[in-house]
C-alpha positions as CSV (number, residue, x, y, z in Angstrom):
1,X,38.0,133.7,35.8
2,X,35.5,132.1,38.3
3,X,36.2,132.5,41.9
4,X,36.5,128.9,42.3
5,X,39.6,129.0,39.7
6,X,41.0,132.3,41.3
7,X,42.5,130.2,44.4
8,X,41.9,133.3,46.5
9,X,41.5,131.5,49.9
10,X,44.7,129.5,49.3
11,X,46.7,132.7,48.1
12,X,44.8,135.4,50.9
13,X,43.1,133.1,53.2
14,X,39.8,135.4,52.4
15,X,36.3,134.3,51.1
16,X,34.1,136.6,48.8
17,X,30.9,136.3,50.2
18,X,29.1,139.1,48.1
19,X,29.6,141.5,45.3
20,X,27.6,144.5,44.5
21,X,28.1,145.4,40.4
22,X,29.1,148.8,39.5
23,X,27.4,148.3,36.4
24,X,23.9,147.8,38.1
25,X,23.7,151.5,38.9
26,X,23.6,153.4,42.4
27,X,20.3,151.4,43.8
28,X,22.3,147.9,43.4
29,X,22.5,145.5,46.0
30,X,24.6,142.9,47.2
31,X,24.4,139.6,45.8
32,X,26.0,136.0,46.9
33,X,29.0,135.1,45.3
34,X,28.8,131.4,44.1
35,X,32.1,129.6,42.8
36,X,31.2,130.5,39.1
37,X,30.9,134.4,40.0
38,X,33.2,136.3,37.8
39,X,34.8,139.4,39.3
40,X,34.5,142.7,37.0
41,X,36.6,146.0,37.4
42,X,34.5,148.1,39.5
43,X,32.9,145.5,41.8
44,X,32.6,146.3,45.5
45,X,33.1,143.1,47.3
46,X,32.3,141.6,50.7
47,X,35.4,139.6,51.7
48,X,35.5,137.6,54.9
49,X,38.9,136.9,56.8
50,X,41.5,138.0,59.4
51,X,42.3,141.8,59.1
52,X,45.8,141.1,58.0
53,X,44.7,138.8,55.5
54,X,41.9,141.2,54.0
55,X,44.4,143.9,53.9
56,X,46.6,142.0,52.0
57,X,43.8,140.9,49.6
58,X,43.1,144.7,49.4
59,X,46.6,145.6,48.3
60,X,47.2,142.8,46.0
61,X,47.9,143.9,42.3
């Protein structure tokens, strides 16, 4: 599901700014997230929000 459809901002009040794909290997760099970005298992994300909101997002299942 693309980020635009995930409603992360509404649910957790956080914004995913960039993503680094595990599948791109150890030399991978972060790329800007767009509304069309689809998160995959193993992705590393750069998230912006308050500490509490980011922790709530990180602990969500």
